[in-house]
C-alpha positions in Angstrom: -17.3 19.4 -24.8 -16.0 16.5 -22.7 -12.3 15.7 -22.1 -12.0 12.1 -21.2 -8.5 11.3 -19.8 -6.6 13.6 -22.1 -2.8 12.6 -22.2 -1.9 16.2 -21.2 -3.2 19.7 -21.3 -1.4 23.1 -21.2 -3.1 25.5 -18.7 -1.7 28.9 -18.9 1.7 27.5 -19.6 1.5 24.8 -17.0 1.3 21.2 -18.3 -1.2 18.9 -16.7 -0.2 15.3 -17.2 -3.6 13.6 -16.8 -2.4 10.0 -16.5 0.4 10.7 -14.1 -1.6 13.2 -12.2 1.3 15.8 -12.2 1.6 19.5 -13.1 4.9 20.7 -14.7 6.1 24.3 -15.0 7.5 26.0 -18.1 10.9 24.5 -17.5 9.6 21.0 -16.5 9.7 21.6 -12.8 7.0 20.0 -10.7 4.2 22.3 -9.6 2.9 21.0 -6.2 -0.8 20.4 -5.7 -2.5 18.4 -2.9 -4.3 15.2 -3.9 -7.8 16.6 -3.2 -7.1 19.7 -5.3 -5.8 17.5 -8.1 -8.9 15.3 -7.9 -11.0 18.5 -8.2 -9.1 19.6 -11.2 -9.4 16.2 -12.9 -13.1 16.1 -12.4 -13.5 19.7 -13.9 -11.3 18.9 -16.9 -13.2 15.7 -17.7 -16.4 17.8 -17.5 -15.0 20.7 -19.5 -17.5 23.5 -20.5 -20.2 22.2 -18.2 -21.2 23.9 -15.0 -20.2 21.3 -12.3 -22.2 22.0 -9.0 -20.5 22.1 -5.7 -22.5 19.2 -4.5 -21.2 17.1 -7.4 -17.7 18.0 -6.7 -18.0 17.2 -3.0 -19.6 13.8 -3.8 -16.8 13.0 -6.4 -13.8 13.9 -4.4 -15.0 13.3 -0.8 -17.5 10.4 -1.3 -19.2 9.5 2.0 -17.3 12.1 3.9 -18.9 15.2 5.5 -16.9 18.2 4.5 -17.8 21.8 4.2 -17.7 23.9 1.1 -14.7 25.6 2.6 -12.6 22.6 1.8 -13.7 22.8 -1.8 -13.1 26.6 -1.9 -9.6 26.0 -0.6 -9.0 23.4 -3.4 -10.2 25.9 -6.1 -7.9 28.5 -4.7 -4.9 26.2 -4.8 -5.8 25.1 -8.4 -5.9 28.7 -9.6 -2.7 29.6 -8.0 -1.0 26.4 -9.4 -2.1 27.1 -13.1 -1.7 30.9 -12.8 -5.4 31.4 -13.3 -6.1 34.2 -10.7 -8.1 36.0 -13.3 -10.4 33.0 -13.8 -9.8 32.7 -17.5 -9.9 28.9 -17.3 -11.6 28.0 -14.1 -14.7 30.1 -13.7 -16.9 30.5 -10.7 -20.7 30.3 -11.5 -22.4 32.2 -8.8 -24.5 30.1 -6.3 -24.1 27.0 -8.5 -20.5 25.8 -8.9 -17.6 26.0 -11.3 -16.9 25.7 -15.1 -13.6 24.7 -16.7 -13.2 26.4 -20.1 -10.0 24.9 -21.9 -7.8 27.3 -23.8 -8.5 27.6 -27.5 -6.7 25.3 -29.9 -5.1 26.3 -33.2 -7.5 25.9 -36.1 -7.9 22.3 -37.3 -6.4 20.8 -34.1 -9.2 19.4 -31.8 -8.7 18.5 -28.2 -8.0 14.9 -27.8 -10.9 12.9 -26.6 -8.9 9.7 -26.2 -5.2 9.0 -25.5 -3.2 9.7 -28.7 -2.0 6.8 -30.6 1.5 6.6 -32.2 3.0 4.0 -34.5 6.3 2.6 -33.5 9.1 0.7 -35.0 8.5 -2.9 -36.1 9.0 -5.7 -33.6 12.2 -6.9 -35.2 13.8 -3.6 -34.5 13.5 -4.2 -30.8 15.2 -6.7 -28.6 13.2 -9.9 -28.8 13.9 -11.4 -25.6 12.3 -9.8 -22.5 11.8 -11.3 -19.1 8.1 -12.0 -18.3 6.6 -13.4 -15.0 3.3 -14.0 -16.6 3.0 -17.7 -17.6 0.5 -17.1 -20.4 2.0 -13.8 -21.5 1.1 -14.2 -25.1 -2.5 -14.7 -24.3 -2.5 -11.8 -21.8 -1.0 -9.4 -24.3 -3.5 -10.4 -27.0 -6.3 -10.0 -24.6 -5.0 -6.6 -23.5 -4.8 -5.5 -27.1 -8.4 -6.6 -27.7 -9.8 -5.0 -24.6 -8.0 -1.8 -25.5 -9.3 -1.9 -28.9 -13.0 -2.2 -27.9 -12.8 -0.1 -24.8 -11.2 2.8 -26.5 -13.7 3.0 -29.3 -15.3 6.5 -29.4 -18.9 6.3 -28.3 -21.6 9.1 -28.2 -24.2 7.1 -26.2 -24.8 9.3 -23.3 -26.3 6.4 -21.3 -22.8 4.6 -21.3 -20.3 5.7 -18.5 -17.5 7.6 -19.9 -15.0 5.9 -17.5 -12.9 3.2 -19.0 -13.2 0.4 -16.3 -13.0 -3.3 -16.2 -13.1 -6.2 -13.8 -11.3 -9.6 -14.5 -13.6 -12.1 -13.0 -12.2 -15.5 -11.8 -11.4 -17.8 -14.7 -13.0 -21.2 -14.6 -10.8 -24.3 -14.3 -11.8 -26.8 -17.0 -8.9 -29.1 -16.3 -9.8 -32.6 -15.3 -7.8 -32.2 -12.1 -9.2 -29.8 -9.6 -5.8 -29.1 -8.2 -5.0 -27.4 -11.6 -7.2 -24.5 -10.4 -4.1 -22.5 -9.5 -3.5 -22.1 -13.2 -6.9 -20.5 -13.9 -6.6 -18.4 -10.7 -3.1 -17.3 -11.6 -4.1 -16.4 -15.1 -6.9 -14.1 -13.9 -4.6 -12.5 -11.2 -1.8 -11.8 -13.8 -4.3 -10.5 -16.3 -5.6 -8.1 -13.7 -2.1 -6.8 -13.2 -1.3 -6.4 -16.8 -4.6 -4.6 -17.8 -4.1 -2.2 -14.9 -1.0 -0.8 -16.7 -3.0 0.2 -19.7 -3.1 4.0 -19.6 -6.5 5.4 -18.8 -8.0 2.0 -18.0 -9.3 1.6 -14.5 -9.1 -2.1 -13.2 -10.6 -3.3 -9.9 -8.5 -5.5 -7.7 -8.3 -9.3 -8.0 -9.6 -9.4 -4.4 -12.8 -7.6 -5.3 -13.4 -9.6 -8.4 -12.7 -12.9 -6.7 -15.7 -12.4 -4.4 -17.9 -13.1 -7.5 -16.8 -16.6 -8.3 -19.7 -18.7 -9.2 -22.0 -15.9 -7.9 -24.6 -16.5 -10.6 -25.4 -12.7 -10.5 -26.3 -10.9 -13.8 -23.3 -9.1 -15.4 -25.0 -5.8 -15.0 -25.4 -6.2 -11.2 -21.8 -7.3 -10.8 -20.6 -4.4 -12.8 -22.7 -1.9 -10.8 -21.4 -3.3 -7.5 -17.8 -3.1 -8.7 -18.2 0.3 -10.3 -17.1 -0.8 -13.8 -18.5 -1.1 -17.3 -16.7 -4.1 -18.7 -16.3 -7.7 -17.4 -13.7 -10.1 -18.7 -14.5 -13.8 -18.2 -12.8 -16.9 -19.3 -11.5 -20.4 -18.6 -8.3 -22.4 -18.6 -8.0 -26.0 -19.4 -4.8 -28.1 -19.2 -4.7 -31.6 -20.6 -1.3 -33.2 -20.4 1.2 -30.7 -21.8 -1.6 -28.7 -23.8 -3.1 -25.5 -22.4 -6.2 -23.9 -23.8 -7.3 -20.4 -22.8 -10.8 -18.9 -23.7 -11.7 -15.3 -22.9 -14.6 -13.0 -23.7 -15.3 -9.5 -23.0 -18.8 -8.3 -21.9 -20.2 -4.8 -22.1 -22.3 -4.7 -18.9 -24.3 -1.8 -20.1 -25.8 -3.9 -23.0 -25.0 -7.3 -21.5 -23.5 -8.0 -25.0 -20.4 -10.0 -25.7 -18.2 -7.7 -27.8 -15.1 -9.9 -28.2 -14.0 -13.5 -27.8 -10.8 -15.4 -28.5 -9.1 -18.8 -27.9 -5.4 -19.4 -27.4 -3.8 -22.8 -27.2 -0.4 -24.5 -27.2 2.0 -26.7 -25.2 2.6 -25.7 -21.6 6.1 -27.1 -21.8 6.9 -24.6 -24.6 5.0 -21.6 -23.4 7.5 -19.0 -24.8 7.3 -20.4 -28.3 3.5 -20.1 -27.9 4.2 -16.5 -26.9 6.1 -15.9 -30.2 3.3 -17.4 -32.3 0.5 -15.4 -30.7 2.7 -12.2 -30.6 3.5 -12.6 -34.3 -0.2 -12.3 -35.1 -1.1 -9.4 -32.8 1.9 -7.2 -32.3 1.2 -4.8 -35.1 -2.2 -4.0 -33.8 -1.0 -4.0 -30.3 1.5 -1.3 -31.0 -1.2 0.8 -32.6 -3.5 0.5 -29.6 -1.1 1.0 -26.6 1.3 3.7 -25.7 4.6 3.0 -27.5 6.7 0.5 -25.7 4.1 -0.7 -23.2 3.7 -4.1 -24.8 7.4 -4.8 -24.4 7.6 -3.9 -20.7 8.9 -6.8 -18.5 7.0 -7.3 -15.3 9.4 -6.7 -12.4 10.1 -9.6 -10.2 9.3 -12.0 -13.0 10.6 -15.2 -14.4 11.0 -16.8 -17.9 10.9 -20.3 -16.6 7.4 -21.8 -16.9 8.1 -24.5 -14.3 9.3 -21.8 -11.8 6.1 -19.9 -12.5 4.0 -23.0 -12.0 5.6 -23.6 -8.6 5.0 -20.0 -7.6 1.3 -20.2 -8.6 0.9 -23.4 -6.5 2.5 -21.4 -3.6 0.0 -18.7 -3.9 -2.9 -21.1 -3.9 -1.4 -22.8 -0.7 -1.0 -19.5 1.0 -4.8 -18.7 0.4 -5.7 -21.6 2.7 -4.5 -19.5 5.6 -3.4 -22.5 7.6 0.0 -23.7 9.1 0.0 -26.6 6.7 -0.7 -24.3 3.8 2.3 -22.2 5.0 4.6 -25.2 4.9 3.3 -26.3 1.3 3.8 -22.7 0.1 7.3 -22.5 1.5 8.2 -25.7 -0.3 6.8 -24.5 -3.6 8.5 -21.2 -3.4 11.9 -22.8 -2.7 11.2 -24.9 -5.8 10.6 -21.8 -7.9 13.8 -20.2 -6.7 15.8 -23.3 -7.3 14.6 -23.2 -10.9 15.2 -19.5 -11.2 17.4 -17.9 -8.6 16.4 -14.4 -9.8 12.7 -14.9 -9.5 12.1 -11.8 -7.4 8.3 -12.2 -6.9 8.9 -15.8 -5.5 11.7 -14.4 -3.1 9.4 -11.5 -1.9 6.5 -14.0 -1.3 8.8 -16.2 0.7 9.9 -13.1 2.8 6.2 -12.3 3.3 5.5 -15.9 4.4 8.0 -15.5 7.2 6.9 -12.0 8.1 3.3 -13.3 8.5 4.3 -16.3 10.6 2.6 -16.5 13.9 3.7 -19.1 16.5 1.7 -21.9 15.0 3.1 -21.3 11.5 6.6 -20.9 13.0 6.4 -24.3 14.7 5.0 -25.9 11.6 8.0 -24.6 9.6 10.3 -25.9 12.3 12.0 -22.6 12.8 13.0 -20.5 15.8 12.2 -16.8 15.8 15.8 -15.8 15.0 15.7 -18.2 11.9 12.3 -16.7 11.0 14.0 -13.3 10.8 17.0 -14.7 8.9 14.6 -16.1 6.3 12.7 -12.9 6.1 15.7 -10.6 5.6 17.7 -13.2 3.4 14.8 -13.6 1.0 14.2 -9.8 0.9 17.9 -9.4 -0.2 17.2 -11.8 -3.1 14.0 -10.0 -4.0 15.7 -6.6 -4.1 17.7 -7.8 -7.2 14.5 -8.1 -9.3 11.9 -6.2 -7.3 8.2 -6.9 -7.6 5.2 -5.0 -6.1 5.2 -7.5 -3.2 8.9 -6.6 -2.4 8.1 -2.9 -2.2 5.0 -3.6 -0.1 7.1 -5.6 2.5 10.0 -3.3 2.7 7.6 -0.4 3.2 6.0 -2.3 6.1 9.5 -2.7 7.7 10.6 0.9 6.8 7.5 2.3 8.6 8.3 0.2 11.7 11.9 1.5 11.5 10.6 5.1 11.7 11.4 5.7 8.0 8.1 6.6 6.6 9.5 8.9 4.0 11.2 6.0 2.4 8.1 3.8 2.8 6.0 6.2 0.9 8.5 6.2 -2.0 8.7 2.4 -2.0 4.8 2.2 -2.2 4.6 4.6 -5.0 7.0 2.2 -7.0 4.5 -0.7 -6.1 1.6 1.4 -7.5 3.4 2.0 -10.7 4.0 -1.8 -11.1 0.5 -2.9 -10.2 -2.1 -0.1 -9.9 -4.9 -2.6 -9.1 -3.6 -3.9 -5.8 -5.7 -2.4 -2.9 -3.1 -3.5 -0.3 -0.7 -1.0 -1.7 -3.1 1.8 -1.3 -3.9 0.8 2.2 -0.2 0.6 3.0 0.4 4.0 1.5 -2.6 5.4 3.5 -0.9 4.2 6.7 2.6 5.3 5.8 1.3 8.8 5.0 -0.6 9.0 8.3 2.5 8.1 10.3 4.4 10.5 8.2 2.2 13.4 9.4 0.0 13.6 6.4 -3.3 12.2 7.5 -5.4 13.9 4.9 -3.3 12.5 2.1 -3.5 9.1 3.9 -7.4 9.3 3.8 -7.2 10.0 0.0 -5.3 6.7 -0.6 -7.7 4.9 1.5 -10.5 6.1 -0.7 -8.3 4.8 -3.7 -8.3 1.4 -2.0 -12.1 1.5 -1.7 -12.3 2.3 -5.4 -10.2 -0.7 -6.6 -11.6 -3.1 -4.0 -15.1 -1.8 -2.9 -16.3 -2.4 0.7 -15.3 -1.5 4.2 -13.2 -3.9 6.2 -12.4 -3.5 9.9 -8.9 -2.6 9.0 -10.2 0.2 6.7 -12.4 1.5 9.5 -9.3 1.6 11.8 -7.3 3.6 9.1 -10.2 6.0 8.5 -10.3 6.4 12.3 -6.5 7.0 12.5 -6.6 9.6 9.8 -9.5 11.5 11.5 -7.6 11.2 14.8 -4.5 12.7 13.2 -6.5 15.7 12.1 -8.0 16.2 15.6 -11.4 15.1 14.4 -12.1 12.9 17.4 -15.9 12.4 16.9 -15.3 11.2 13.3 -12.5 8.9 14.7 -14.7 7.4 17.3 -17.5 6.7 14.8 -15.1 4.8 12.5 -13.1 2.9 15.2 -16.4 1.7 16.9 -16.9 -0.3 13.7 -14.0 -2.5 14.6 -15.5 -5.7 16.1 -13.5 -6.7 19.3 -14.6 -10.3 18.6 -12.7 -10.2 15.3 -10.1 -13.0 14.9 -7.7 -10.3 13.6 -5.6 -9.2 16.6 -3.8 -6.4 14.9 -6.9 -4.6 13.9 -8.2 -4.7 17.5 -4.7 -3.8 18.9 -4.3 -0.7 16.8 -7.9 0.4 16.7 -8.5 0.2 20.4 -5.4 2.3 21.2 -6.7 5.1 19.0 -10.3 4.7 20.2 -9.2 5.0 23.9 -7.2 8.2 23.1 -10.0 9.7 21.0 -12.6 9.1 23.7 -10.5 10.7 26.3 -9.9 13.7 24.2 -13.6 14.1 24.0 -13.9 13.8 27.8 -16.1 10.6 27.4 -14.1 9.0 30.1 -16.5 6.2 31.1 -16.5 5.0 27.5 -12.7 5.4 27.3 -12.5 3.2 30.4 -14.6 0.5 28.7 -12.5 0.6 25.6 -9.4 0.3 27.7 -10.8 -2.8 29.4 -11.2 -4.3 25.9 -7.6 -3.3 25.0 -6.4 -5.1 28.2 -8.2 -8.2 27.1 -6.6 -8.0 23.6 -3.1 -7.5 25.0 -3.6 -10.3 27.4 -4.6 -12.7 24.5 -1.3 -11.7 22.8 0.7 -12.1 26.0 1.9 -8.5 25.7 1.1 -7.5 29.3 -1.0 -4.5 30.4 -1.5 -1.3 28.3 1.3 1.2 28.7 2.8 4.1 26.8 6.0 2.2 25.9 3.8 -0.3 23.9 2.1 2.6 22.1 5.3 4.2 21.1 6.7 1.0 19.8 3.8 0.5 17.4 2.5 3.9 16.6 5.6 5.1 14.7 4.7 8.8 14.0 7.4 11.0 12.4 6.2 14.2 14.1 6.4 14.8 17.8 2.9 16.5 17.9 1.3 13.4 16.5 2.7 10.9 19.0 2.0 13.5 21.8 -1.7 13.6 20.7 -2.0 9.9 21.1 0.0 9.6 24.3 -1.9 12.5 26.0 -5.2 10.8 25.2 -4.0 7.5 26.5 -2.6 9.1 29.7 -5.8 11.0 30.3 -7.6 7.7 29.9 -5.5 6.2 32.7 -2.9 4.2 30.7 0.3 3.7 32.8 3.6 5.2 31.6 5.5 1.9 32.1 4.8 -1.8 32.3 3.6 -2.8 35.8 6.5 -3.4 38.2 9.1 -2.0 35.8 9.9 1.3 37.6 13.1 0.7 39.6 13.6 1.6 43.2 15.8 4.5 44.3 15.6 6.1 40.9 14.4 9.4 39.4 12.9 9.5 35.9 14.5 12.0 33.6 12.6 14.3 31.3 13.1 14.6 27.5 15.3 17.6 27.6 17.7 16.1 30.1 17.8 12.8 28.2 18.8 14.6 25.0 21.6 16.6 26.8 22.8 13.4 28.5 22.9 11.0 25.7 22.8 12.5 22.1 26.3 13.1 20.9 28.0 11.1 23.6 29.4 7.6 24.4 27.8 5.3 26.9 29.4 2.3 28.7 27.7 -0.1 31.0 25.9 -3.4 31.0 22.7 -5.1 30.0 21.1 -6.6 33.1 18.0 -8.1 31.7 17.2 -10.6 30.2 20.9 -11.5 30.3 24.0 -9.9 31.8 26.2 -8.6 28.9 28.5 -5.8 28.3 26.9 -2.7 26.8 28.4 0.2 24.8 26.8 2.8 22.5 28.3 5.6 20.5 25.7 8.2 19.6 26.4 11.0 17.0 25.0 14.5 17.3 22.5 13.6 14.5 21.2 10.6 16.5 23.0 7.9 14.5 24.1 5.2 16.9 26.4 2.1 16.9 25.4 -0.2 19.8 27.3 -3.2 21.0 25.7 -5.7 23.4 27.9 -8.6 24.1 29.3 -9.6 20.7 26.3 -8.2 18.7 26.9 -4.8 16.9 24.1 -2.9 15.3 23.7 0.6 13.8 20.6 2.6 13.7 19.1 5.9 14.9 18.2 7.3 18.3 15.9 10.2 19.2 14.1 11.7 22.2 10.3 11.4 21.9 8.4 13.3 24.8 10.0 12.0 27.9 11.2 8.7 26.3 14.3 7.6 24.4 13.5 5.8 21.2 15.8 3.7 18.8 15.2 2.1 15.5 17.5 -0.7 14.2 17.2 -2.9 11.1 15.6 -6.2 12.0 14.8 -4.8 15.5 12.5 -2.1 14.3 11.4 0.7 16.7 11.5 0.6 20.5 11.3 3.2 23.3 12.2 3.3 26.9 12.4 5.4 30.0 15.7 6.8 31.4 16.3 7.2 35.2 19.0 8.5 37.4 20.3 5.7 39.7 20.0 7.3 43.1 21.6 4.2 44.7 25.0 5.0 43.3 27.3 8.1 43.7 27.2 10.5 40.8 30.2 9.9 38.5 30.4 6.2 39.5 29.7 3.4 37.0 26.1 2.6 36.1 24.7 5.9 37.3 21.9 5.8 34.9 19.2 3.2 34.0 17.5 2.7 30.6 14.4 0.7 30.6 12.9 -0.3 27.2 10.3 -3.0 27.1 11.6 -6.4 28.3 15.2 -5.2 29.0 17.3 -3.1 31.5 20.5 -1.4 30.9 22.8 0.3 33.4 25.3 2.8 32.1 27.4 5.9 32.6 28.5 8.6 30.1 32.1 8.0 29.3 32.7 10.6 26.6 
């Protein structure tokens, strides 16, 4: 017996929602289970009534990672506790071999579901007919989704065919006379990937992974094997004047046979009437094949204006050039899209991303100062929040992590996954947010998810794997991963983050000559970025750990390798540095008054509550945020200013009780203050 993606199972009174990956108790409450334990349970359920060896489980749940059987035993113990199976009535141990999942008996005549159950729903005219769609060719997409679901969900008893329901949408060919119309074909394939990824039980690889096979000429079976899928969807888009024609066909890579093909055509200028025509033909079958209501779900962040969508797709194509001129073109197209539809959340989020990604060359090409870049970033984020897209949640999570709010970042990225389960960036972002949140094992799990939807190791993924291992104290494994980061890479951030962790890991292993060599490489990277010399304030600014023990682990390693506490020349004369306990007693819950000395002389005032919430006034600027003591440093996080840390000194050149008896030195600034309340 084989249970392939059952919608739910009841295990000793505990409901296992297979698609959501959740356990619910008798009264609907969540039953906690770690991701690794959940993955073990899923694999055993899918292979019900078969002895699954320990080796198979280790390979399935921890692919490419060396773990002991103790890790598996711990998962089995957690599963049995969660489903109240201490007597091993469901999950049986097979001595010296592995484990066997035996489902509970079903009432006579009611078999276990092999495929997601299908329910009929009310006719389309009983539902509201107008729904917002961001997909320009939504009618064609929905028809293709229905056809793919119909063919992929057919029961099959061929043991040679993989049981997993998996597909890759390969790049669609542009058959338009104008090469610049390629953005339509690319956009259609991208949007189709997102739409198919929402089909319950269907695994879809990322658009990034599929895009690598454009014009590859490889046999379908080889492409499918490399991507880890069974089905390939191919097609083309042709635009001639106001007419659009879409061809699509589905290939079963296991037989290299075409099992479905369809053509859709209509006027581009009237795309939503085209939607009505196609939907009228397929909606009945669509409602029978998908979970009720899925076909009518609007895509968050969308638009119902085809011209706005066209401008958006042009912007995405311009962004892919990765040049300052492409950034300028993309900005112009995105502003056009928002002028046509002010509620187009995906366009606003992309415009915010464009400014977040801006380096100095792109900033100059846009003709903006850094303050204006920030204004554009946060202004467009505010627009995007009204109609949030996956890109919106991705960007706010990036900012939330940098503001020391990784709990909220994790929640935002979970929303992004729900909207687009095929985007590997979201899994990578969630991996980093979880690691900084103090959950490195879970972070590694989501890195594996990124590798599944977009196979292949990148330097950033090696850094993330190293960071996760470092967070678990597995320094040898961390070094092995981090040494895969090429210091000649043009990506400065991967080198910046990776070398910090590599230096600390090597120092913890007492491999100090190697740590010194890595530190020299870090100095070179910081010099290229004009960040000065390595110091612990830089590390605390960018490694935004939630837990004290995590940042201490990093700082201790860097300190052992010889990284200085403060930037060179920053330590004041006639001053005594304070420790963390004294800083907390002095500042938290008190009011500070003084002046900012560098870079400009301005009045300074801070009101700090007992919980660390702070209102700071410098000159005429008033900001609110959070303050906390981290080791022997004082750290703050403010919206738009993100996280920064500094050292606090007693000013020995003034009399105790006199003005400015203390000095606060964050990076690039200097404050002198006294406690006034």
